[in-house]
N, C-alpha and C positions, 0 to 999 in steps of 0.2 A: 558659702563659700570661704574659705584661708587662703592666706597666701604671704610665703617668705617671700625677699627680694635677697640672693646670697648674689655684690657683685665689689670686688674693693676696690672702684671711684665712686666713693660719692655723689658727685655728680650724678651719675648718671641713678643711682640710685636714688638717688631723691625726684628724677626724671621721669627716672619709669613710673615709682610710684606716683606723681601727677598724671601722667598719664590712664593707670589705669583705677585711680579716683574719676575719675570723669569719663570713663570713655568704658569703664571694664563691670556691668552693672549688675554686682548679685554681688561684687572683688571685697573680700578685706581681707588686707595689708595687715596682720597684723604683727609684722617687726622686721626687719633690715638686716643680714649679718657683710661685712667682711671678710670674710675668707672661709677656707673651710670646716674649720674647728668653733667661730665663729657659729655658725649653718648647724654644725653637727647637735651644741648647746639647743639654739633657737627652737629647731625639729620639737628633742625632744622635747621644751618644755608647752609647743603651742599645735601640736601635731598636723602640715596644713594639709588642706586638700589638692595644694601646688605653686612649685616652686620654679623661680624664675633662678636662671645659673649662669653665671658669667662662666667662660670658662679660661680663661689665662690667668688665671691671679700668683700672686705672687708666693711661691715655697707650694704649695698642690693645690691644682690645679679645678674643675668644676667636674672632671668625670671622676675621679678620686673622692668627691661626698658621696656619687653614687655606687665605688666598688665595693663601700665598708656598704655596706647590705647585702646577705651573707646571698638572702632569696628573694633582691628585688627588691628595690625602693619604693616606699607606702608611699607614696605621692608621686601625681606628675609632676610634671616637669618639661622648659620651655624654655630652650634655650637659648640665651643673648650675649652677644656679643662682636669684639667686633674680624672675628678674621672666618673668609671659609672655606678653611681646608680642615674645619671641621665637619663641616654638616655630614658627608654618610653614620663616622666613629657615633655623633651625635642622635641619630635616628637608630642606628642599630640599637645605641640603647633605652631607644624604645619613649626615646622621645616623642612629647608634642608637638611641637612646632623648634623651628632654627630661626631666630630670629635678630638681622644682622643691624650694628648702629651705626645711622643712626636709628633707632626706631621709626619706622610706618606705622603712624595709627590704625590704618586698615590694618595691614599686617596682624598687627594686633590684637585685630575685638578678631580674624579671624581667630586667630590661636583662640584667641579665649571661651569664644564659642567652640571651637574643638573641645579643649582640659575639659568643658564641661559637661561635653558631650557625650562626652569617655569619664566620666567622674557620675553623671548621670546613670549610665550604662549599667553600671554593677548591679546587683537582683540578689539577696539571698534564697541560699539552695538548700536544703537544710539544717539550717539555724548557721549557715558560716555566710560570708559575703564569697564573689566571686563570681569571675568574669563573665558576660557571655562568649559560646562557643557558638558565635557568629557563625561559621561551614553547617555546624546542624541544628542551627533556624532555617539555612535557606533549606536544606536538605530532610529538614520537618513537613514545611510553609510552602516551599513557593520551589517546586521545581521546572521553573526558567533559570534561575537566575543560579546566580553565585556569588557570593560570601568573597571575595578576592581579599589579600593584608597583605596589602601596605607599607610601604620605611610607616605613615603616621595614620596608621589607622587601619580601617574597610574599606573598599569598594562593592557597591549591588552593582553586578549589570545583567547583561542577560544574555546566553550562553551564544541568540545570534546577532549577539555584538560583537564577537571574539573571531578575531580574522588567526591567525596562528598569535603561540607561544614561545619564543625560545635562552634556551637556556645560557646565563650566562655567570659561573659558578653558579655560588649555590645566591641564588637570585636567576627571579622568570621578568624577562618582559614580554607581556603580552599588547599584543598589538589587536585597534579596534576599528570597525567600518569605516569609520568618517576620519582616520588617519592619527586620535591621538595614542598613545600609549601608556602603560604601566609599571610602575618596576615592582615588583612581588620583592617581600624578603622571601617564601618558602620555596624549593626545588624545583623545577619544572617536574617531579615522577612525580609527587605529590601534583600537581594538576596535573598529569595525565590524569592519577586518580581520582576522582572528581569529573572528572569530564568525560570519565568510562562510559558510554551508548549513549555521550550528546549528537553524534557525531562527527568526536577529532577523531587523532589518525598522528601517531610519532612514526615521518620517516624519514626521523634520521636521527641519534640520541643527543643530540641538541635540539630542534626542531615536534612540537606539535602543531597540526594544522589542521582548523574547519573543512571539510570538506566541499561544502555549500561555497566554499570563496577557490573554487581549483578553475580556474583557466581551460588551461595546457597542460598535458602532459608527452616530456619532450625524450623520447627514445635516444637510445644508443647503447655505451659501453657503460659513461657517465650518464644515467639518469637526471633529468629532472624537472622541476614544476613551476608553471608559474601560476601564479598566487591573484586575483583582480585587483591586489594596492599596485599592486607590478611588480611584484616583490619574485628572484629567479629563487630558487631551492633548493639542491642537493636531495634527492633518496638516496639511501642507501641500501645497498647489491642486494640485502636479505628483508629487502623491506617493500624493493617494486612490484614482485609478484602482488602479493594481496594486497596493496593500495591501488593495481591495479583492481584486484575483488573488490576490493570497496569502490571504489568511482564504480561499478556493476558496468 
């Protein structure tokens, strides 16, 4: 697998190159660039699978490089930067990972393995290369699981592990029965359609719940439910009767 390093600081380029050579088995760093313009030339010449990309550089930042590809960058990206504030923007650009300088070796290895997994997930379909549609794979081959589209890839979970889903703008927070949660890059409406018929119910414009985790329904002018994780959620007025019916 071929990679290039884009960073305006020579010391950072040399350090990352050394780390890649020592810890990223099977990775061939074919060149380095000190600016976006240098990177464009190097990418055209070497056609890398992976680009380690700094963000804050003189003249043009790393996002400018990605924006120059009208139909999406033809390579995977791992951002390397000293600044935390660009993380969300980086994942919105479909980055594999966002590594803060000084780069942690274990974090680098995990990011590289994730990138390699993405690249290896490319399959040949009708003589063209395309990414596997994980939602379709799950729908066809495993009716007990769902593929959740996260900020950095896909996560497979069983339906019965999901307690609730909460809308946050164009993102969805999915909460699990072990207390953990994931931030998903699709809307609550998208996951409502995927979970239809799996024991889930939309109690409010912002909440989709697993009925198996409902512990209490509190009546009154403003109805509420309490879930097994202790979360107290409002039930919209028009959803009260359908909810009670669904609960049996």
